[in-house]
Kinemage of the C-alpha trace (Angstrom):
@kinemage 1
@onewidth
@group {chain A} dominant
@subgroup {mainchain}
@vectorlist {calphas} color= white
{ca gln a 1} P -3.046 4.618 -18.883
{ca ala a 2} L -1.181 4.278 -15.616
{ca gln a 3} L 0.606 1.529 -13.760
{ca leu a 4} L 1.427 0.854 -10.129
{ca val a 5} L 4.517 -1.083 -9.112
{ca glu a 6} L 5.114 -2.213 -5.535
{ca ser a 7} L 8.344 -3.212 -3.867
{ca gly a 8} L 9.708 -3.926 -0.411
{ca gly a 9} L 8.002 -7.136 0.635
{ca gly a 10} L 9.801 -10.145 2.018
{ca leu a 11} L 10.325 -12.446 4.967
{ca val a 12} L 10.703 -10.849 8.389
{ca gln a 13} L 10.767 -12.276 11.899
{ca pro a 14} L 8.022 -11.377 14.397
{ca gly a 15} L 8.609 -7.937 15.819
{ca gly a 16} L 10.541 -6.832 12.754
{ca ser a 17} L 9.897 -4.070 10.247
{ca leu a 18} L 9.444 -3.654 6.528
{ca arg a 19} L 8.852 -0.659 4.298
{ca leu a 20} L 6.692 -1.057 1.218
{ca ser a 21} L 6.824 1.342 -1.701
{ca cys a 22} L 4.448 1.831 -4.603
{ca ser a 23} L 5.183 4.094 -7.552
{ca ala a 24} L 2.719 5.225 -10.168
{ca ser a 25} L 3.805 5.849 -13.731
{ca gly a 26} L 2.199 6.645 -17.056
{ca tyr a 27} L 0.270 9.575 -18.454
{ca ile a 28} L -0.817 10.841 -15.041
{ca leu a 29} L -2.513 14.190 -14.586
{ca ser a 30} L -3.173 13.813 -10.875
{ca ile a 31} L -3.508 11.199 -8.138
{ca asn a 32} L -6.236 11.367 -5.545
{ca ala a 33} L -6.279 8.883 -2.674
{ca met a 34} L -3.627 6.189 -2.452
{ca gly a 35} L -3.740 3.198 -0.199
{ca trp a 36} L -2.641 -0.261 0.768
{ca tyr a 37} L -4.811 -3.352 0.973
{ca arg a 38} L -3.861 -6.879 1.919
{ca gln a 39} L -5.160 -10.348 1.228
{ca ala a 40} L -4.207 -13.314 3.362
{ca pro a 41} L -4.726 -16.892 2.183
{ca trp a 42} L -8.399 -17.887 2.274
{ca lys a 43} L -9.447 -14.369 3.274
{ca glu a 44} L -10.969 -11.405 1.489
{ca arg a 45} L -8.930 -8.354 0.578
{ca glu a 46} L -9.032 -5.751 3.344
{ca leu a 47} L -8.032 -2.128 3.698
{ca val a 48} L -4.825 -1.478 5.621
{ca ala a 49} L -4.368 2.284 5.247
{ca gln a 50} L -5.258 5.185 2.957
{ca ile a 51} L -3.901 8.659 2.421
{ca thr a 52} L -5.467 11.536 0.513
{ca ser a 53} L -3.611 13.895 -1.789
{ca ser a 54} L -3.491 16.421 1.061
{ca gly a 55} L -2.082 13.903 3.527
{ca val a 56} L -5.133 12.893 5.543
{ca thr a 57} L -4.711 9.294 6.670
{ca asn a 58} L -7.033 6.472 7.621
{ca tyr a 59} L -5.963 3.181 9.200
{ca ala a 60} L -7.563 -0.151 9.885
{ca asp a 61} L -7.861 -0.791 13.601
{ca phe a 62} L -5.548 -3.794 13.433
{ca val a 63} L -2.558 -1.677 12.292
{ca lys a 64} L -3.028 1.511 14.305
{ca gly a 65} L 0.153 2.374 16.151
{ca arg a 66} L 2.233 -0.109 14.154
{ca phe a 67} L 1.971 0.960 10.491
{ca thr a 68} L 2.444 4.410 8.968
{ca ile a 69} L 1.357 5.432 5.493
{ca ser a 70} L 2.965 8.366 3.709
{ca arg a 71} L 3.326 9.664 0.178
{ca asp a 72} L 5.627 11.749 -1.954
{ca asn a 73} L 3.454 13.566 -4.452
{ca ala a 74} L 6.430 14.731 -6.490
{ca lys a 75} L 7.407 11.100 -7.047
{ca asn a 76} L 3.854 9.709 -7.343
{ca thr a 77} L 4.835 7.246 -4.643
{ca val a 78} L 3.134 5.919 -1.525
{ca tyr a 79} L 4.903 4.138 1.305
{ca leu a 80} L 3.846 1.838 4.112
{ca gln a 81} L 6.189 1.576 7.080
{ca met a 82} L 5.308 -1.569 8.975
{ca asn a 83} L 6.675 -2.085 12.490
{ca ser a 84} L 6.079 -4.761 15.119
{ca leu a 85} L 5.056 -7.237 12.434
{ca gln a 86} L 3.222 -10.347 13.573
{ca pro a 87} L 2.377 -13.655 11.862
{ca glu a 88} L -1.176 -12.433 11.298
{ca asp a 89} L 0.239 -9.684 9.077
{ca thr a 90} L 1.304 -12.308 6.542
{ca ala a 91} L -0.453 -11.478 3.282
{ca val a 92} L -0.067 -10.139 -0.219
{ca tyr a 93} L -0.068 -6.355 0.033
{ca his a 94} L -1.583 -4.463 -2.877
{ca cys a 95} L -1.220 -0.792 -3.676
{ca asn a 96} L -4.285 1.128 -4.846
{ca ala a 97} L -4.565 4.625 -6.277
{ca asn a 98} L -7.285 6.745 -7.797
{ca ile a 99} L -5.573 8.260 -10.815
{ca arg a 100} L -6.672 10.821 -13.349
{ca thr a 101} L -5.272 10.488 -16.851
{ca ala a 102} L -6.336 12.292 -19.994
{ca ala a 103} L -8.625 9.417 -20.936
{ca tyr a 104} L -9.819 7.973 -17.650
{ca thr a 105} L -10.183 8.533 -13.933
{ca gly a 106} L -10.446 5.501 -11.744
{ca asp a 107} L -8.821 2.995 -9.446
{ca tyr a 108} L -5.616 1.231 -10.346
{ca trp a 109} L -4.046 -1.740 -8.575
{ca gly a 110} L -0.507 -2.988 -8.296
{ca gln a 111} L 0.423 -6.619 -8.761
{ca gly a 112} L 1.041 -7.147 -5.060
{ca thr a 113} L 4.055 -7.827 -2.892
{ca his a 114} L 4.339 -10.712 -0.435
{ca val a 115} L 4.936 -10.133 3.245
{ca thr a 116} L 5.665 -13.223 5.331
{ca val a 117} L 6.028 -13.245 9.103
{ca pro a 118} L 6.595 -16.803 10.353
{ca ser a 119} L 5.067 -17.986 13.595
């Protein structure tokens, strides 16, 4: 089994920045793609950014130029640097990773971290 734990959320004024972190732990053999999703109140969960094990990135149009995803494979950790935050970025941000363990390969989710940008 594996677990994902996020950190770094909080309250930030419009135009400010936050850095989210997500670390994977457990009996991990390898991690494929890692990513960040978000879910705002009354909305469906949506992809924010993804990064492959080799560092290829993919971003949602609404964060291009403002957010940067990166990962440290040695630490099994993915980061999301968020700049120029706006009220519409308010959401619960969830980490996702496709992890291979001895018993199972599949998607894991973190518990989520709140990001609030007041209007």
